[in-house]
N, C-alpha and C positions, 0 to 999 in steps of 0.2 A: 504494500500500500504506500510505503514511503517513496518508492520508485515512481509511482503514478503521480504523487504530489510534486516531486522534483521535476518530472517531465512537464507537468501542467504549469508550474511556475515559469519554466523556461519558455514555453510557447506563449504564455500570457505576456512575458517580457517582450517578445518579438512584436506582438500586437501593439503593446504600449509604444514601443519605439516607432512603429509605423505611423500611429496617430500623432505622436509628438512631432514627427517630421512633416506632417501635412501643413501646408502654408496657411490656408484660410480655414481656421477651425470655427465651428458653430457650436451652439449650446449642446446639441446631441452628442458631439464629439467629446466634450468635457464630461458629460454624464456617462458615456461609454468608458472613459478613462477611470472614473470613479468606480464603476461596476467591475472593471478588470482588476483594479487595485484591491477592492474588497474581497473578490474571489481569490486573488493571489494571497491575501492575508489569511483567508480561511485555510488554504492549502499549507501555508507556512506554519500556521498554528497547529495543524495536524502533525507536521514534522516535529515541531517543538514538544508536543505532548508525548509522542512516541520516543523522543530522545531522552526524556527524564521523568516521565510519569506526570500525573495530574497534580496541580496545585490550585489554590484559590485564584491566583493571578491568571494562570492559564485558562481557567474556567471562565473568568470574567471576559477575557479577550475572545474566547471562543464564542460565547453568547453574543458579544458586541458585533463581531464581524459577520456572523451567520445571520443575525436578525436584521441587520441593516442592508444586507445584500439584496433581499427581495424588494424593499421600497426603492432602492436606487435604480434597479433595472426596470421597475415599473414606471418610475418617473421618466426614465430614458424613453420607454415606449410611448408614453403619453405626449412627450415633446415631439416625437416623430409624427404623430397624427394630429398635432395641434395646428390650427390654421395659421398661427404666426410663428410656429416653431420655437416657442419659448416656455419657460416654467411658469405655472399659474399658482397663485396663493391658495386657491381652493383645493389643490392637491396635497397640501401639507398633512392632511389627516392620514395619509398613507403611512407616514412615519410614526403615528401615534402609538400603535401597539408595540413597535420595537422600542420606543422610549419607555413606555410603561413596563415592559418586560425586563429591560435592563436595569431600571431603577429598583424594581422589586428584587431581582437577583442580587444586585449590588448591596442593598440594605440587608438582605437576609444573610448572605454568605460572609459579609464583612462585619456587620454590627449586631446581628441578632443571634445567629446560630454559630456553633463552634466547629469549624472545618479546618483545624490546624495541622492535619496530617493528610498525606496522599490517600491513605486508606479511607478516611472519612469523606473526602471529595469523591473518590470512586464509588463509595456506598451511596452518596447523594445521587449519582447518575444511574446506578443500577437499581436502587430501591428508594426512589424519591418520596418525600412526604406527600400527603394528599394535596396540599395547596400547590406544590410544585407540579404534580401530575396534572392538575386542572389547568394551570397556566401554560404548560407545555401543549396540552390538547387545544387550548384556546388559540395558541399561536398557529398551530396547524390549520385549524378551522378558519382563522382569519386569512391565511395565505390562500386556502382553497376558495373561499367565497370571493375574495378580491380578484383572484385569477379568473374566475368565471365572469365577474363583472368586466374585467379588462378585455376578455375575449369578445364580449358583446360590443365593446368600444371598437375593437379592430374590425368586426363585421360591419358596423356602421360606416367606418372609414372606407372599407373596400366597396361598399355599395355607393358611397359618395363619389369616389374617384371614377367609377364606371359611368357616372353621369357627367363627367368632365373630360375624360380622356378616351381616345380610341385604342390606346396601347398602355397597359399598366404593368408591364413586365418589371420595370425598375422601381415601381413605387407601391406594389400591392401588399408588401409586408407579410407575405406568406411565411417567410423565414422567422419573423418575430412571433407570429401566431403558432408556428410549429414548436418553437422553444417554450412558449408559455404552456402549451399542451404537455410537453415533456415535464416541465417544472410542476405543473398541476398533478399529473399522474404519479410522479415520484413522491410527492407529499401525501397523496391519498394512500399510496402503498405503505409509506412509513407510518402514517397515522394508524392504519389497520394493524400493522405488525407490532407497534409499540402498545397498542390496546390489547393485543393478544398476550403480550408479555405481562401487562398489568393484571390480566385475568388468570395468569399462570398457565395458559394454553401453549405458549411458545417460549422456549428457553434459550435457544441458540440462534443469534441473529448476525454474527460477524460476516458470513458469506453474503447475505442479502444486503447488508449495509455497504459492503465493499462494492457489490455490483451497482447499487444505487449511486455510490460516490463516483465510480468510473463513468457511469451514464451521464451524471451531472457535469463532469469534467468535459466530456465530449460535447455535450449540449452547449456549454459556455463557449467552447472553441467555435462551434457553429454560429453562435450569437455574435461573437467578436468578428469573425471573418465576414459575415454578411453586414454587420454594422459598419465596418470600414468601407464597404461598397455603397453604403446608403448616402450618396451625396446629391441625389436629384430631387429630394422631397421639397426643398425650398421653392422650386419652380412651380410645383403643384399648388402650394399654399397661396402663392401670389395670384392665382387665377380664380380662386373661390370667391363668390360674391358675398358681401357683408350680409345681405338679406338672408342668404342660405345659412350662414354661420349663426345669425341671430336666432333662426328657427331651431337650430340644434341646441344653442345655449339655453333656450327657453324650455327645452325638453321635448320638442317635436321631432322625435327620431324617425318619424315616417317620411320626413322631408326628402330623403334620398332612397326610399324604398320603392323601386319601380314596380313591385308586385301589388301595390295599392295606390295607383296613380290618382284615382278619384278622391280618395281620402287625403292624399298628399297635397293636392291642389284645390282643396275645397273652397279656399278663399280667393281663387283666381278671378280676374276680371275678363278673361278671354271667353268669348262665346264659342259654341260648337262650330259655327260657320267660320269664325276666325281661326280656330284650331285647324280645321280642314284645309283652308286656303294656305295657311302657313306651312302645313305639312307638305302640300304640293310644291311650295317654293323650295323647301329643304330637299325634297326628292329630286327636283329639277337641278339644283346646284350639284348634288352628288352624281346624278345621271349624266349631265352634260359636261361638267367641268372635271369630274372624277377627282375631286379633292381628297377622297378616301385613299388615294395612292400615296399620300404623304403619311409615312409611318408615325409621325409625331403630331398628327392632327388632333386638335383640341376643340371643345365646344366653343371656346373663345374665338377660334378662327371663323366658324360659321357665323357667330355673332357679329364679327367685324365685317364680313362679306354682306350679310343681309341687313345690317344696321338694326338688329333686334337683340334684346337682352338675352343673355345665356339662360336665365330663368325661364323665359317664354319658350326658347328652343327646347330646353330640357322637358318642359311640361308637354309640349306638342309631341315630341318623340315618345315620351312615356305614355301619353293618353291615346294618341292616334296609332302609334306603332306597337304599343304594349310591351316596350322593352327599354333598356337603358341606352344611352348614347353609345357606349362601348359595343353592345350587341348590335345596334343598328348599323354602325359604320362597318363593323366586321362582317356583317351580312353582305354588304356590297363587295367587300374584298374577296369573300369566298366565291361569289358569282363571277367576279372578274377572273379569279384563278381557275375556276372550272372551265371557262372558255379557253384560257391558255393551255390547260392540260388536255383539252379535247382537240387541239390543233396539232396535226401530225408534224408540222414544221417545227414545233417547239420540243420535240422529243430529244433533240440534241442538247437541250439545256437541263440542268439539274432542277429538281422540284424546289429546292431551296432558292435558287436564282429566280424562278418564276414566282415564288412566294414573296420574295423581297420586292420584285417588280409590282406585285399586287398590293403592297402596302404593309405587309407583315415585317416585323423587325427581328424575328428569331425563328429557328427551326422548331423550338418547343412550342411557341405560341401558334405557329402555323399549323402544326399537326393537331394540337388540342382543339383549336377553334374550328378548323375544317371538319374534323370528325364530329364535333358537336352539331354542326349544321347538316352535314351530308351523311353521317352515320358510318362512313368508311374513311380510311386515311387517304391523303392525296395520291399516294402511290397506287393504292387499290383502285381509286377512281380512274386514274389515267390508264391503268392496265385494262379496265373494263371497257374503255372507249375504243380500244383497238383489238378487242377479242371478237372473233367471228361467232 
């Protein structure tokens, strides 16, 4: 286990160096640095404990670094999806449980109880008093509940960007969602296992804890690697209209839910006829000028061309087309690519080349989106066109 910790610290050091060398750092970069430092300190504390046994001081630092790791990475995620890409005062409650937990432990182990030997500290961890058991479980429950809450935030964000962008490969935050799921699942497993220990059902946990620790190390590496690549979010936040953000801040999370467009735009001033005519304009723009061939096409581009607000364009596509801007534009790209694939003269070109010509910006998005619309891969579709 010490070897895993040493390797982990070394790799985290490389990530830190990479971020420090970045010229223009933003708030999320500094929060990622904080998250990496805290996790590195967690690993360092593990080595420290194995090197000389448990003491009250080591126990305090272990609690401190472990409990503040979760809030720091959560704030990092919230900044990534924030419209202005900055820390909000309303998020400070996320640190509340870590502060309460550490104050309780500090007062108890230093001023109230007598843990002056390594054996007593070890006994505290293996057979904690009832009050300690309850606060441990409360910490796990807090992490689980807040993680679920944050996953809903990410889902809202992903719905929102699909009403703003035709390509979301670099800003969809799937990687952060995946890390949160891993973090959530690991804490659910640990809560169950430690509850079994409290009930006397499970006795031996070292192997499970080791596997969980290794999984967490790999997950944090995954988080850091993708976090370093996350430099394109600021562009997205600049394109979001204040009105849309106000709806979110007031609690109207349906604002970006294309599955309920009539509820979403219930206060709109556009009539059915106005929506129909505007939808015709939008379709003509895409049909005649093929603006969807631009892989970086945004709803703001349509707004500039038609001299109509992005909110009205989004509403029209949602209500008349029954889909998000992302799905609407990619539907045109798929049809364009189908025509290219069906043309025998294009067989000399790779499918990726034809996909890029159609407005897709990666092989992964090309295959996924094409299969969603056509039910087969681009390669299978092309093959079927020339099969007798």
